[in-house]
C-alpha positions in Angstrom: 46.3 58.6 246.5 48.6 55.6 245.5 51.1 55.7 243.1 52.9 52.8 241.4 56.8 53.6 242.0 58.4 50.6 239.9 58.7 46.9 240.4 58.3 45.5 244.0 60.8 42.9 245.0 58.8 40.0 247.2 61.4 37.2 248.9 60.0 34.5 248.9 61.8 32.1 250.8 61.3 27.9 250.9 61.0 25.5 253.9 61.4 21.7 253.4 58.1 20.5 255.5 57.4 18.4 252.6 53.8 19.9 253.3 52.6 21.1 249.5 51.3 23.9 249.3 47.4 24.2 249.1 45.4 24.0 246.5 43.8 27.8 247.0 46.9 29.1 247.6 48.3 27.6 244.2 45.0 28.9 242.3 45.8 32.6 243.4 50.0 32.2 242.3 48.9 31.2 238.8 45.9 33.8 238.5 48.5 36.6 240.1 51.4 35.7 237.0 48.4 35.1 234.0 47.0 38.5 235.1 50.7 40.4 235.5 52.8 43.2 233.1 54.5 40.0 231.4 51.8 38.2 230.8 49.2 40.3 230.3 52.3 42.5 227.9 52.9 39.0 225.8 49.5 38.0 224.8 49.5 42.2 223.5 53.1 41.9 221.8 51.6 38.3 219.9 48.6 39.7 218.8 50.3 43.5 217.8 52.5 41.1 215.8 49.8 39.4 214.1 47.8 42.7 214.0 49.0 45.6 213.7 47.0 47.2 216.5 44.8 45.7 219.1 42.9 46.9 221.4 41.4 45.9 224.9 38.4 44.5 224.1 40.2 41.6 221.9 43.3 41.2 223.7 40.7 40.2 226.8 38.9 38.0 224.3 42.3 36.4 223.7 43.1 36.0 227.1 42.3 32.4 228.5 38.9 32.5 230.5 40.9 32.2 233.8 42.5 34.7 233.1 39.7 37.1 232.3 39.6 39.0 235.6 39.5 42.6 236.7 43.2 41.8 237.4 44.1 41.9 233.7 41.7 44.7 232.5 43.8 47.2 235.1 47.1 45.6 233.6 46.3 46.6 230.2 45.3 50.2 231.6 48.2 50.7 232.9 50.3 49.2 229.9 48.3 51.7 228.0 48.7 54.5 230.2 52.8 53.4 230.0 52.7 52.2 226.2 49.9 52.3 223.7 46.9 55.1 223.6 43.7 55.6 225.9 40.7 57.3 224.8 38.3 58.2 227.1 35.6 59.5 224.7 35.0 56.0 223.5 34.3 52.9 225.7 34.3 49.2 225.2 32.7 46.9 227.0 33.6 42.9 228.6 32.5 40.2 230.5 34.8 38.7 233.6 34.7 34.9 233.6 34.8 33.2 236.5 32.1 31.4 239.0 28.9 33.8 239.7 25.5 34.3 240.2 25.5 36.7 237.5 27.8 38.2 234.3 29.6 41.0 235.4 30.6 43.0 232.5 32.8 46.1 232.7 33.2 49.6 230.4 36.7 50.7 229.8 38.1 53.7 228.0 38.9 52.5 224.8 42.8 51.3 225.0 44.5 50.3 222.0 48.0 48.8 221.5 50.0 50.0 218.4 53.7 48.6 218.7 55.0 45.8 220.3 55.8 46.0 224.7 59.9 45.2 225.9 59.3 42.8 228.3 62.3 42.7 230.7 63.1 39.2 232.6 62.8 41.6 236.1 59.7 43.5 237.6 57.2 44.8 235.0 57.2 45.4 231.7 
């Protein structure tokens, strides 16, 4: 079984070749940023400040369409395990965004957040 051992460090070096990053690579970087721990935690925090308690389905509903992906749900599950509440006896379902022939609906345990998540400047939330 794979376990997350904490924040991973990635070293990026920029070559001054003058060639722009391909559109697919830019889109992948944007998707990773929008579904990552910091972005999802900030979205949760905004809704907790507004409502007091928020579920994963509500967070997903308030997520921009381009980031309504499986990665966002996995991130919410990870954050709920650490900072929220997970109730496997109650199920929620959401429909993933993106362009595909058929809608994909995901069934997940009830995830709830009752307080803001501390978002650090380095690594995960």
